[in-house]
Structures are given as structure tokens and as C-alpha cells.
Backbone bond lengths (Angstrom), bond angles and torsions (degrees), N, CA, C in turn:
res aa  C-N    CA-C-N  psi(-1)  N-CA   C-N-CA  omega(-1)  CA-C   N-CA-C  phi
1 M - - - 1.458 - - 1.521 109.05 -
2 N 1.352 116.65 128.21 1.452 117.96 -178.38 1.518 110.62 -75.37
3 K 1.355 114.74 167.36 1.459 120.27 -173.29 1.517 112.35 -62.62
4 N 1.328 117.78 -41.20 1.468 119.42 -178.89 1.529 111.67 -64.62
5 R 1.332 115.70 -40.60 1.470 118.47 179.12 1.523 110.04 -66.09
6 R 1.326 117.01 -40.01 1.463 120.32 178.14 1.515 110.67 -61.66
7 R 1.347 116.85 -43.68 1.460 120.57 179.11 1.523 111.31 -60.24
8 R 1.368 116.42 -41.18 1.460 119.17 178.91 1.514 111.42 -64.37
9 L 1.336 116.79 -39.21 1.457 120.87 179.36 1.524 110.96 -63.45
10 I 1.323 116.56 -49.32 1.456 119.72 -178.71 1.514 110.63 -64.70
11 A 1.337 116.32 -39.25 1.464 119.47 178.44 1.523 110.29 -61.16
12 A 1.343 117.16 -41.21 1.457 120.62 179.02 1.526 110.93 -63.68
13 V 1.334 116.28 -39.25 1.457 120.06 177.59 1.523 110.22 -62.40
14 L 1.339 115.80 -43.50 1.458 119.98 -179.27 1.528 111.61 -64.93
15 V 1.340 116.38 -40.23 1.466 119.44 178.79 1.527 109.67 -59.18
16 S 1.342 115.94 -43.43 1.459 119.81 178.58 1.516 110.87 -62.01
17 F 1.340 115.71 -40.95 1.459 121.23 -179.87 1.519 110.98 -62.33
18 F 1.346 116.20 -46.35 1.456 120.10 -179.75 1.532 110.55 -63.55
19 A 1.342 116.81 -38.11 1.465 120.20 -178.67 1.522 111.75 -63.67
20 L 1.344 115.62 -24.79 1.459 120.37 179.08 1.523 112.02 -88.72
21 G 1.345 116.11 5.93 1.461 119.14 175.43 1.501 113.42 92.99
22 G 1.331 118.86 19.91 1.454 121.46 -179.54 1.514 112.24 -69.81
23 V 1.331 116.19 160.49 1.458 122.08 177.17 1.520 109.24 -77.62
24 F 1.339 118.25 135.32 1.457 120.85 177.83 1.521 110.11 -63.74
25 I 1.339 116.30 129.10 1.455 118.75 177.91 1.509 112.98 -122.35
26 G 1.357 118.11 -18.89 1.457 119.73 173.61 1.514 113.61 66.21
27 T 1.337 115.81 -173.96 1.455 122.66 172.50 1.501 108.88 -139.14
28 L 1.322 115.36 169.71 1.449 120.01 -175.84 1.508 111.30 -130.46
29 R 1.314 116.53 143.01 1.447 119.73 168.61 1.514 107.99 -73.65
30 Q 1.340 116.14 144.37 1.448 119.72 179.32 1.531 112.21 -91.61
31 E 1.332 116.70 -15.97 1.448 118.57 178.29 1.515 109.90 -84.98
32 N 1.339 118.24 166.16 1.448 121.46 174.36 1.522 108.95 -70.52
33 P 1.330 119.02 123.11 1.459 120.92 178.04 1.520 110.50 -77.66
34 P 1.332 118.16 159.87 1.457 120.20 179.10 1.506 112.41 -71.50
35 A 1.321 117.44 -22.97 1.461 121.04 179.82 1.510 109.06 -156.08
36 S 1.311 116.42 156.61 1.464 121.15 -179.83 1.524 109.95 -87.65
37 E 1.336 115.18 133.10 1.456 120.58 178.46 1.515 108.25 -133.65
38 A 1.288 117.08 101.62 1.450 120.57 179.95 1.515 109.10 -147.22
39 P 1.338 117.38 77.89 1.456 120.47 -173.99 1.517 114.08 -60.13
40 K 1.333 117.93 -27.83 1.453 119.03 -179.45 1.521 111.67 -64.67
41 T 1.322 117.43 -25.09 1.451 121.16 -179.36 1.519 111.64 -107.81
42 Q 1.325 116.93 11.10 1.452 123.59 176.68 1.525 112.19 57.88
43 Q 1.345 116.36 34.44 1.450 120.17 174.86 1.519 108.74 -85.30
44 T 1.311 116.68 147.42 1.453 121.41 179.32 1.511 109.80 -109.23
45 A 1.328 115.26 172.82 1.461 120.18 -178.47 1.519 111.98 -62.25
46 S 1.352 117.06 -21.72 1.456 119.49 -178.13 1.534 112.29 -91.70
47 S 1.327 117.33 -1.00 1.465 119.99 -178.54 1.524 110.75 -63.70
48 S 1.303 116.39 136.72 1.450 121.50 173.00 1.520 108.00 -116.42
49 A 1.313 116.47 163.94 1.459 119.76 178.33 1.526 110.73 -61.06
50 L 1.335 117.13 -39.23 1.458 120.57 -178.91 1.527 110.86 -66.87
51 D 1.336 117.37 -43.70 1.467 120.12 176.52 1.521 110.30 -60.36
52 S 1.326 116.09 -42.00 1.467 120.39 -179.48 1.516 111.22 -65.60
53 L 1.333 117.29 -40.38 1.458 120.86 176.99 1.520 111.17 -56.56
54 N 1.297 115.80 -43.02 1.456 120.03 -177.08 1.521 113.58 -72.38
55 R 1.345 116.61 -7.40 1.455 120.34 174.49 1.529 112.66 -95.46
56 L 1.327 116.31 -8.54 1.462 119.04 177.97 1.529 110.42 -76.11
57 S 1.315 115.40 147.00 1.472 119.91 174.35 1.512 109.31 -70.88
58 V 1.328 115.65 143.79 1.468 122.55 177.42 1.517 107.67 -113.59
59 K 1.336 115.69 117.14 1.465 121.18 -177.55 1.520 108.78 -142.80
60 G 1.313 116.08 171.82 1.447 120.91 173.29 1.516 111.43 -75.39
61 R 1.319 115.35 159.81 1.468 120.89 177.39 1.521 110.12 -71.67
62 A 1.322 117.27 128.00 1.461 121.11 177.25 1.530 109.96 -74.91
63 A 1.297 116.23 165.45 1.464 121.01 178.53 1.532 110.19 -63.91
64 K 1.320 115.33 150.31 1.465 120.66 179.35 1.532 111.67 -83.98
65 T 1.312 116.88 1.43 1.464 122.72 -178.30 1.536 111.39 -49.93
66 G 1.310 115.59 129.28 1.453 121.07 176.21 1.520 114.75 90.10
67 Y 1.349 116.98 -5.76 1.463 118.02 -178.16 1.522 111.39 -74.84
68 T 1.319 115.38 131.63 1.460 123.41 165.40 1.521 106.59 -145.16
69 R 1.319 117.01 157.60 1.468 120.43 177.07 1.528 110.24 -58.06
70 A 1.322 116.72 -31.76 1.463 120.87 -177.65 1.531 112.36 -65.53
71 Q 1.329 117.67 -17.88 1.464 119.78 175.57 1.527 111.77 -64.91
72 F 1.338 116.32 -16.73 1.464 121.98 -179.96 1.528 111.43 -114.63
73 G 1.319 116.45 17.23 1.455 120.25 -179.29 1.512 112.07 102.21
74 D 1.311 115.43 163.67 1.461 121.86 -176.80 1.531 109.80 -95.90
75 G 1.316 116.79 79.35 1.467 120.92 178.87 1.517 111.75 81.73
76 W 1.340 115.47 -161.67 1.454 121.55 -175.86 1.521 111.55 -76.98
77 R 1.313 116.22 143.91 1.457 120.81 174.74 1.512 110.24 -71.46
78 D 1.311 115.21 145.63 1.458 120.86 175.41 1.526 109.80 -76.17
79 L 1.343 114.70 141.06 1.469 121.60 174.51 1.516 107.56 -126.25
80 G 1.309 116.19 77.06 1.459 119.12 -179.79 1.515 111.65 64.67
81 A 1.340 115.97 -114.09 1.458 120.99 -173.86 1.523 112.85 -80.28
82 C 1.328 117.81 -6.80 1.458 119.16 178.04 1.517 108.60 -144.38
83 D 1.319 117.55 -151.77 1.454 120.89 -178.40 1.522 109.57 -141.72
84 V 1.328 115.10 -179.52 1.460 119.84 -175.66 1.524 111.61 -61.39
85 R 1.329 117.32 -36.98 1.477 119.07 179.25 1.524 110.65 -56.98
86 N 1.322 116.92 -49.07 1.467 119.72 -178.59 1.527 111.48 -68.07
87 Y 1.295 116.46 -33.41 1.455 120.34 176.81 1.526 110.62 -61.12
88 I 1.352 116.92 -44.23 1.467 120.97 179.99 1.527 110.60 -70.96
89 L 1.317 118.15 -38.63 1.470 120.18 175.83 1.524 110.34 -57.37
90 A 1.337 116.45 -46.41 1.465 120.05 -179.35 1.521 111.28 -66.56
91 R 1.326 117.14 -35.28 1.460 120.68 179.49 1.522 111.86 -66.78
92 D 1.329 116.73 -41.97 1.464 120.89 -168.86 1.519 114.57 -94.12
93 M 1.330 117.59 -17.01 1.461 119.40 -179.16 1.518 110.77 -100.70
94 H 1.322 115.25 167.07 1.457 120.60 171.57 1.521 109.37 -124.75
95 D 1.315 116.19 166.40 1.472 122.47 -175.91 1.525 111.21 55.00
96 E 1.336 115.56 34.02 1.459 118.61 -177.06 1.528 110.83 -77.06
97 V 1.309 114.93 150.15 1.457 122.99 176.83 1.519 107.17 -117.70
98 L 1.327 116.51 122.22 1.454 120.83 178.68 1.529 110.24 -93.58
99 R 1.314 115.37 160.06 1.464 119.73 -176.14 1.526 111.55 -61.62
100 S 1.326 116.66 -40.39 1.462 120.39 179.16 1.517 108.57 -161.76
101 A 1.333 115.30 178.32 1.460 120.40 -179.77 1.524 111.83 -69.78
102 T 1.327 117.38 -16.25 1.470 120.55 -179.21 1.528 112.64 -117.66
103 D 1.324 117.49 3.78 1.469 122.10 -177.76 1.526 107.67 -131.10
104 C 1.346 116.73 112.66 1.465 119.27 -174.10 1.525 112.67 -89.51
105 T 1.330 118.29 23.11 1.456 120.52 170.97 1.521 108.99 -63.58
106 V 1.326 116.27 125.97 1.465 120.69 -176.98 1.524 109.51 -85.08
107 M 1.316 115.85 121.35 1.463 121.61 -178.96 1.519 112.55 -94.65
108 E 1.332 116.48 -35.01 1.461 122.26 -179.76 1.522 108.77 -148.69
109 G 1.310 115.42 161.43 1.462 120.01 175.53 1.503 110.88 173.09
110 T 1.316 116.12 174.73 1.454 121.99 179.50 1.515 108.67 -122.36
111 L 1.331 115.60 126.40 1.452 121.46 179.41 1.526 110.17 -109.78
112 E 1.323 115.84 126.67 1.468 120.86 167.71 1.522 105.00 -89.53
113 D 1.319 116.00 95.47 1.463 121.06 -169.21 1.526 111.65 -66.15
114 P 1.343 117.36 120.02 1.462 118.99 -178.47 1.525 113.21 -68.79
115 Y 1.315 118.11 -28.11 1.460 120.69 -174.29 1.528 113.70 -77.67
116 T 1.332 116.22 -30.43 1.471 119.27 -178.12 1.527 112.80 -116.35
117 G 1.324 117.19 -20.49 1.459 121.01 -175.98 1.516 113.65 83.38
118 K 1.326 117.56 1.74 1.460 119.42 -179.02 1.520 111.20 -93.16
119 T 1.334 115.30 161.91 1.464 121.99 178.43 1.524 108.95 -96.87
120 I 1.323 116.58 129.81 1.463 121.91 -178.07 1.519 109.44 -119.15
121 A 1.310 116.32 126.17 1.462 121.58 174.42 1.527 107.56 -88.76
122 F 1.308 116.31 111.18 1.465 121.49 -176.83 1.523 110.47 -92.19
123 V 1.332 115.72 132.69 1.460 122.27 173.16 1.518 106.83 -135.41
124 R 1.335 116.62 124.86 1.454 120.14 -179.79 1.521 110.09 -67.38
125 G 1.326 116.40 134.33 1.453 120.90 178.32 1.517 110.14 174.06
126 A 1.327 115.99 163.78 1.461 120.50 -177.05 1.516 112.69 -58.49
127 D 1.332 116.61 -34.02 1.457 120.63 -176.30 1.525 113.57 -102.34
128 T 1.330 117.67 -1.28 1.459 120.15 -173.32 1.527 114.96 -125.83
129 S 1.320 117.87 -20.13 1.462 119.66 -175.18 1.525 112.66 -59.13
130 D 1.334 117.00 -34.88 1.457 120.46 -178.36 1.523 113.64 -74.49
131 D 1.332 117.10 -3.63 1.472 118.71 175.64 1.525 110.28 -62.10
132 V 1.320 115.62 -30.02 1.471 121.46 174.33 1.522 107.02 -121.39
133 Q 1.324 115.95 123.66 1.458 121.56 178.70 1.522 109.69 -119.21
134 I 1.324 115.75 161.45 1.459 121.09 175.60 1.522 107.80 -99.36
135 D 1.320 115.10 114.75 1.465 120.40 -177.71 1.526 110.82 -90.72
136 H 1.330 115.73 135.90 1.467 120.42 164.24 1.524 105.64 -80.54
137 V 1.317 116.78 107.72 1.458 121.52 -174.95 1.529 110.15 -56.77
138 V 1.315 117.23 -45.93 1.463 121.07 164.75 1.519 105.70 -94.81
139 A 1.320 115.77 108.41 1.454 120.18 -176.01 1.537 110.35 -58.02
140 L 1.321 116.61 144.72 1.460 120.05 -175.52 1.531 111.62 -64.58
141 S 1.305 116.96 -37.23 1.458 120.08 176.57 1.529 111.00 -64.13
142 D 1.321 116.26 -41.27 1.460 120.60 177.33 1.523 110.18 -64.12
143 A 1.328 116.32 -43.18 1.461 120.31 178.64 1.527 110.63 -61.04
144 W 1.330 116.79 -40.77 1.460 121.33 -179.62 1.523 111.29 -57.86
145 Q 1.324 115.88 -40.21 1.462 121.09 -176.70 1.524 113.40 -83.07
146 K 1.354 116.18 -3.48 1.461 119.63 -177.76 1.530 111.45 -130.08
147 G 1.318 115.14 38.95 1.447 119.51 171.32 1.509 117.30 121.62
148 A 1.355 118.11 -23.07 1.466 118.99 -174.44 1.517 113.24 -68.90
149 Q 1.338 117.41 -24.18 1.468 118.05 178.40 1.519 111.10 -67.48
150 Q 1.341 116.96 -15.08 1.461 121.01 177.31 1.532 112.20 -90.06
151 L 1.327 116.99 -7.93 1.466 121.04 178.19 1.517 109.83 -82.93
152 D 1.333 116.94 156.42 1.451 118.50 174.01 1.533 109.46 -77.51
153 F 1.323 115.69 168.97 1.462 120.13 -173.05 1.530 112.21 -60.34
154 E 1.323 117.66 -40.67 1.464 119.79 -178.69 1.521 111.61 -62.94
155 K 1.329 117.39 -37.40 1.463 120.01 177.21 1.532 110.96 -67.05
156 R 1.326 116.71 -39.82 1.473 119.48 178.11 1.526 110.51 -67.16
157 L 1.331 116.85 -38.23 1.460 120.39 176.33 1.524 110.82 -61.96
158 A 1.329 116.11 -42.20 1.461 120.01 177.67 1.522 111.35 -63.48
159 L 1.325 117.32 -41.56 1.465 121.70 178.53 1.522 111.45 -59.36
160 A 1.312 116.87 -42.53 1.468 121.12 -177.30 1.518 112.76 -71.12
161 N 1.343 117.61 -18.95 1.459 120.90 -176.56 1.523 112.98 -119.06
162 D 1.306 117.13 9.35 1.463 121.90 -177.27 1.528 109.94 -80.88
163 P 1.341 118.97 121.64 1.466 120.76 178.48 1.523 113.97 -56.38
164 L 1.321 117.45 -22.89 1.460 119.58 174.75 1.517 111.20 -60.39
165 N 1.323 117.01 -30.30 1.457 121.98 -177.01 1.517 113.14 -103.48
166 L 1.334 117.57 13.35 1.468 120.44 -174.11 1.526 111.45 -127.17
167 L 1.331 115.59 137.51 1.460 122.47 175.13 1.522 109.27 -141.05
168 A 1.323 116.66 139.50 1.462 121.39 169.97 1.532 107.61 -80.21
169 V 1.329 115.96 125.48 1.467 120.32 -173.47 1.526 110.68 -143.73
170 D 1.319 115.52 170.33 1.456 122.72 175.44 1.532 109.90 -59.68
171 G 1.320 116.63 128.63 1.451 121.21 -174.53 1.516 113.90 -61.95
172 K 1.326 118.37 -46.02 1.463 120.90 -178.22 1.521 111.61 -63.69
173 T 1.326 116.06 -38.14 1.462 119.50 179.29 1.514 110.76 -69.07
174 N 1.323 116.53 -37.75 1.453 120.21 177.10 1.527 110.89 -63.48
175 N 1.323 116.90 -40.68 1.463 120.69 177.67 1.520 111.00 -63.06
176 A 1.335 116.82 -37.81 1.454 120.76 179.12 1.527 111.31 -67.00
177 K 1.318 116.82 -34.26 1.463 120.71 177.94 1.521 111.60 -65.64
178 G 1.325 117.03 -43.43 1.460 120.75 -178.92 1.513 111.40 59.31
179 D 1.338 116.58 -130.69 1.464 120.42 179.71 1.532 111.74 -106.10
180 S 1.325 116.50 27.08 1.464 121.50 -177.63 1.522 111.30 -68.92
181 D 1.327 115.60 152.48 1.455 120.84 170.01 1.531 108.71 -102.21
182 A 1.317 117.02 -174.42 1.469 120.39 -174.91 1.519 113.18 -67.28
183 A 1.328 117.48 -18.00 1.465 120.37 178.96 1.520 111.66 -72.90
184 T 1.340 116.80 -24.06 1.463 119.88 -175.32 1.519 114.10 -119.98
185 W 1.348 117.92 -10.19 1.472 119.64 179.05 1.516 109.80 -153.36
186 L 1.334 114.90 134.97 1.462 122.89 171.71 1.522 108.08 -135.39
187 P 1.318 119.43 153.40 1.464 120.78 -179.84 1.530 111.49 -56.86
188 P 1.344 117.50 137.40 1.468 119.89 176.16 1.529 112.13 -57.36
189 N 1.327 117.04 -30.81 1.456 121.76 177.61 1.528 108.96 -75.79
190 R 1.329 116.49 98.35 1.464 120.61 -175.82 1.524 112.68 -60.00
191 A 1.313 116.94 -29.31 1.466 120.68 -178.37 1.525 111.90 -65.98
192 Y 1.315 117.23 -17.27 1.466 120.17 -178.24 1.531 112.88 -100.41
193 R 1.300 118.19 -6.73 1.461 120.41 -170.88 1.525 113.51 -62.46
194 C 1.328 117.82 -38.50 1.460 119.62 -179.89 1.523 110.63 -61.89
195 R 1.325 117.54 -45.61 1.460 120.70 -179.58 1.523 111.47 -69.16
196 Y 1.324 116.95 -33.90 1.463 121.48 177.80 1.526 110.27 -63.13
197 V 1.313 116.74 -49.95 1.456 121.39 -179.64 1.533 110.31 -63.85
198 A 1.340 116.74 -40.66 1.458 120.28 178.92 1.526 111.29 -61.16
199 R 1.321 116.67 -38.20 1.471 119.95 179.15 1.522 110.37 -67.63
200 Q 1.324 117.40 -40.99 1.459 119.33 176.81 1.532 111.41 -60.50
201 I 1.321 115.99 -42.90 1.462 120.01 179.16 1.528 110.53 -62.07
202 A 1.330 116.81 -43.37 1.462 120.85 179.74 1.527 111.23 -59.76
203 V 1.323 116.52 -42.65 1.462 120.84 178.95 1.528 110.32 -64.23
204 K 1.319 116.31 -44.49 1.469 119.26 -176.64 1.522 111.53 -67.17
205 I 1.323 117.02 -33.90 1.460 119.41 174.77 1.516 110.47 -67.36
206 K 1.310 117.06 -46.54 1.471 121.26 -176.03 1.517 112.31 -60.15
207 Y 1.350 116.28 -37.47 1.464 119.87 -175.69 1.529 113.29 -107.66
208 Q 1.319 116.45 17.20 1.464 122.55 175.90 1.535 112.65 53.83
209 L 1.332 115.23 45.50 1.459 121.17 176.65 1.531 109.01 -96.65
210 W 1.312 116.41 160.67 1.459 119.14 179.63 1.520 111.34 -112.38
211 V 1.331 116.25 176.26 1.458 123.07 176.08 1.524 108.44 -123.50
212 T 1.330 115.52 154.19 1.462 119.61 171.95 1.524 108.96 -83.26
213 T 1.326 115.73 168.50 1.466 119.77 178.41 1.523 111.06 -59.50
214 G 1.339 116.51 -45.81 1.461 120.09 179.78 1.511 112.45 -62.24
215 E 1.321 116.32 -39.91 1.464 121.70 179.24 1.529 110.30 -66.59
216 H 1.315 116.55 -45.74 1.477 120.90 177.89 1.521 110.44 -57.21
217 D 1.315 116.68 -46.23 1.471 120.48 -176.12 1.528 110.98 -67.68
218 A 1.336 116.48 -37.57 1.465 119.98 178.11 1.522 110.51 -65.24
219 M 1.321 117.35 -43.07 1.465 121.32 177.85 1.523 110.73 -63.18
220 A 1.327 116.56 -42.64 1.461 120.24 -179.62 1.521 110.89 -62.91
221 R 1.329 117.85 -38.03 1.476 120.75 178.02 1.519 110.80 -63.25
222 V 1.318 116.19 -43.46 1.464 119.67 178.67 1.527 109.93 -62.04
223 L 1.311 117.05 -47.60 1.460 121.43 -175.63 1.523 113.13 -71.80
224 S 1.323 117.76 -16.13 1.465 119.87 176.34 1.520 111.46 -64.74
225 D 1.334 116.75 -22.28 1.468 120.97 177.29 1.524 112.14 -87.29
226 C 1.330 117.49 -8.41 1.472 121.40 -178.42 1.525 108.97 -146.84
227 P 1.326 117.96 64.34 1.467 120.90 -174.82 1.524 114.07 -60.71
228 G 1.327 117.64 -19.45 1.456 120.67 178.92 1.507 114.10 -88.87
229 Q 1.332 117.38 2.93 1.459 120.63 -178.45 1.527 111.09 -61.07
230 T 1.333 116.87 128.82 1.454 121.26 176.83 1.511 110.45 -103.64
231 L 1.325 116.33 168.74 1.448 121.55 178.17 1.533 109.37 -78.30
232 P 1.331 117.30 152.88 1.467 119.46 175.49 1.513 110.64 -63.61
233 V 1.325 115.31 151.28 1.451 121.55 -176.05 1.523 109.76 -108.94
234 E 1.317 117.83 131.64 1.456 121.97 175.21 1.523 108.61 -81.31
235 T 1.324 116.38 129.66 1.456 120.42 177.72 1.517 109.31 -138.19
236 L 1.328 117.81 151.89 1.443 121.52 170.53 1.504 109.99 -76.80
237 L 1.331 116.66 155.36 1.464 120.54 176.46 1.521 110.02 -59.99
């Protein structure tokens, strides 16, 4: 299936989802945009990741008391014929093969893994599906301890399923990251670190989350090597 046909299929699935009252989740370009456009967070075209970082609140980490994955919903949200996981797989991979013309379950594809820089041939199966995982760029446990416990359930559900906070990545590397923030974990692929940190900042702004002092300083160090880095831009397919 060519890219344009795949985009039309996923768009049709999303339209059906929205018609049923689903929460808007949008999509994201994976390349660096020329300017930041995020009206919901009052960012302007001149916003940079570093400027945005300096607008985040800096506080201590709250207690993890009460955190469970269920606080952010029970797994991935359904999107018509598939779910958010398959939607992100199709977004982030190329040469993907879908189950059918009406089912966007991804059966195969090729991922240029942003976290390691390696190429992964994905094949759906009991022993292979976990080779590619969907990472919450801002881990849900981290989000819980930095403001998400103050959000209502629908906002937390949106955070867990928002493509702004989701990336298809190498499974082993994702497991190694766990629920770390930027102070304790950064992608091994140094070339991706600026975009990784910028995405975390964008998520934290969108959902009114804060950063710790150590996290802020780690992000600032990364961005000092790329002062022109902008935040990712949400766009429709």
C-alpha cells in the first residue's frame, strides 16, 4: 500500500473515531518544523525549545502514591479498525504492510529507530512484536509525579494516547529507559537528543506538567548544542 493510500485509510479511521465522540489526538511531523505552531499552548512562531523550557515550572518530584497505569486508561484507545499503537506504528515506519484495506493493523514495516539510529525490520508476531514498542516520551509515572495527578481522568487519558507523547522505538532501549526523565536517561543516539528533549518540553507545556531542577538543567545542557531547536508541530494527516 502506498503512502498516500495509507494516509487516506488512517484519516478515514480517525474521522470515524471523532464522529463517535473521541478525544482529538492529532498527528505530528517527525522532522524539525520551520516554526512552532501550537495555539493551545499559546506558543508563537518564534518559540524555541529553550525558551519554552524556561517557561516551565520547576518543582520537586511529588510522591508516586496512588499511581497505576489505570490512572491513564486501560491500554491503548481504539481508533475504529485498530488502535493508537497501530496508528503510531504506521506513522513512524515506512514500507509498512497493513492487514487489509479496511484494517490498519500493521503487520510489517521498517523503523529508522530514533533512539539508537539503527534500522529495525518489524514483523508482527508473538516473539517479534515487542522488537518495536511505543514509548511515552514523557513516561506516565513521571507525569504523575509532576502534575498529572492533578488532571482529571479525561486529560490523563488524552496524555497517554496523544501522538505528541508517542514514538515507535527499539523495544530493548525503551525498556532500559523505563520511567526515567531527562536527568537520568537520554537516547543513546546523540543526534536525536535535541528533538527528544524538545518533544518532552512540548508535552509538559501542553499538559501543564513541571520539571525538577535536575531535569531542567539536563534539558538545558542538551539544548545548548542546538539553540535553534523548535518544538514539534501537531498537524492533521
